[in-house]
C-alpha positions as a printed NumPy array, in Angstrom:
array([[  0.   ,   0.   ,   0.   ],
       [  1.224,   3.513,  -0.808],
       [  2.019,   5.88 ,   2.076],
       [  0.261,   9.194,   1.349],
       [  1.816,  11.123,   4.25 ],
       [  4.013,  14.005,   3.263],
       [  7.71 ,  13.363,   3.514],
       [  9.987,  16.326,   4.016],
       [ 13.196,  16.383,   2.041],
       [ 15.98 ,  18.866,   2.58 ],
       [ 16.942,  20.602,  -0.636],
       [ 20.644,  21.318,  -0.888],
       [ 20.398,  22.909,  -4.332],
       [ 17.532,  24.76 ,  -6.042],
       [ 15.341,  22.602,  -8.244],
       [ 16.524,  24.491, -11.277],
       [ 17.312,  23.261, -14.745],
       [ 20.045,  25.771, -15.468],
       [ 22.77 ,  24.004, -13.441],
       [ 23.164,  26.961, -11.101],
       [ 23.602,  29.651, -13.749],
       [ 20.725,  31.664, -12.287],
       [ 22.343,  32.415,  -8.926],
       [ 20.819,  35.56 ,  -7.515],
       [ 23.13 ,  38.317,  -6.334],
       [ 23.875,  38.279,  -2.61 ],
       [ 22.154,  40.914,  -0.46 ],
       [ 24.255,  43.939,   0.371],
       [ 26.353,  43.605,   3.534],
       [ 25.108,  46.939,   4.861],
       [ 21.497,  45.784,   5.12 ],
       [ 20.077,  44.642,   8.444],
       [ 17.54 ,  41.773,   8.573],
       [ 14.027,  43.181,   8.554],
       [ 15.088,  46.66 ,   7.407],
       [ 15.994,  46.001,   3.798],
       [ 13.607,  46.019,   0.883],
       [ 13.281,  42.671,  -0.824],
       [ 11.987,  41.353,  -4.116],
       [ 11.395,  37.637,  -4.572],
       [ 10.769,  35.736,  -7.771],
       [  9.073,  32.456,  -6.894],
       [  9.091,  29.547,  -9.307],
       [  9.925,  25.983, -10.128],
       [ 13.022,  26.66 , -12.217],
       [ 11.248,  26.647, -15.562],
       [ 11.933,  28.98 , -18.483],
       [  9.027,  31.278, -17.545],
       [ 10.382,  31.698, -14.019],
       [ 13.866,  32.504, -15.337],
       [ 12.36 ,  35.057, -17.724],
       [ 10.5  ,  36.79 , -14.868],
       [ 13.725,  36.874, -12.834],
       [ 15.669,  38.399, -15.746],
       [ 12.909,  40.964, -16.41 ],
       [ 12.814,  41.881, -12.711],
       [ 16.586,  42.27 , -12.646],
       [ 16.375,  44.532, -15.717],
       [ 13.69 ,  46.699, -14.068],
       [ 15.691,  47.013, -10.829],
       [ 18.844,  47.955, -12.737],
       [ 16.97 ,  50.474, -14.916],
       [ 15.647,  52.174, -11.76 ],
       [ 19.123,  52.113, -10.117],
       [ 17.714,  50.471,  -6.997],
       [ 19.921,  48.953,  -4.309],
       [ 17.611,  46.21 ,  -3.075],
       [ 17.825,  42.481,  -2.532],
       [ 16.527,  40.327,  -5.39 ],
       [ 16.185,  36.573,  -4.835],
       [ 15.047,  33.652,  -6.955],
       [ 13.275,  31.046,  -4.795],
       [ 12.565,  27.522,  -6.044],
       [ 11.824,  25.825,  -2.696],
       [  8.26 ,  24.5  ,  -3.002],
       [  7.385,  25.033,   0.671],
       [  8.494,  28.666,   0.495],
       [  6.555,  29.22 ,  -2.73 ],
       [  3.401,  27.724,  -1.2  ],
       [  3.831,  29.777,   1.995],
       [  2.991,  32.878,  -0.089],
       [ -0.24 ,  31.249,  -1.316],
       [  1.087,  30.867,  -4.857],
       [ -0.726,  28.274,  -6.933],
       [  0.684,  29.297, -10.339],
       [  4.245,  30.257, -11.084],
       [  6.114,  32.413, -11.837],
       [  5.229,  34.779,  -9.028],
       [  6.587,  38.12 ,  -7.867],
       [  6.72 ,  39.24 ,  -4.218],
       [  7.641,  42.797,  -3.271],
       [  8.324,  43.535,   0.411],
       [  6.527,  40.376,   1.505],
       [  3.39 ,  40.991,  -0.555],
       [  2.429,  38.845,  -3.536],
       [  1.872,  41.224,  -6.457],
       [  1.731,  38.829,  -9.428],
       [  1.294,  35.101, -10.03 ],
       [  1.067,  33.008, -13.172],
       [  2.306,  35.746, -15.537],
       [  5.588,  36.714, -17.128],
       [  5.716,  40.451, -16.528],
       [  7.72 ,  42.75 , -18.774],
       [ 10.295,  45.096, -17.19 ],
       [  7.97 ,  48.074, -17.679],
       [  5.145,  46.328, -15.822],
       [  7.519,  45.411, -12.994],
       [  8.709,  49.011, -12.821],
       [  5.108,  50.179, -12.334],
       [  4.64 ,  47.68 ,  -9.488],
       [  7.884,  48.828,  -7.871],
       [  6.792,  52.462,  -8.108],
       [  3.445,  51.573,  -6.495],
       [  5.406,  49.897,  -3.687],
       [  7.253,  53.163,  -3.064],
       [ 10.563,  52.696,  -4.884]])
């Protein structure tokens, strides 16, 4: 008989298909936990998720922002934001988009609405 209980597995590496080429830049050393602004791209490691990450990076660079940008592929973390469709974009802890590949201009508008 099959055991339907959830089994937790520790993930040493992101479940990404790019062999680690999508490593997100490290947060700045000057930032304190809880005081820095953060942007998260949530996904499974698929092409759409990578595209959203690249578009978000382009929007952040075009606005000359010094904020932390992370690419999260851990399923438990993705689900903790209530995401049912990826890719998803989280700005300062708030889910602002899910299931869409946003263009850099659209991301810029969302960042401006968030106060950047």
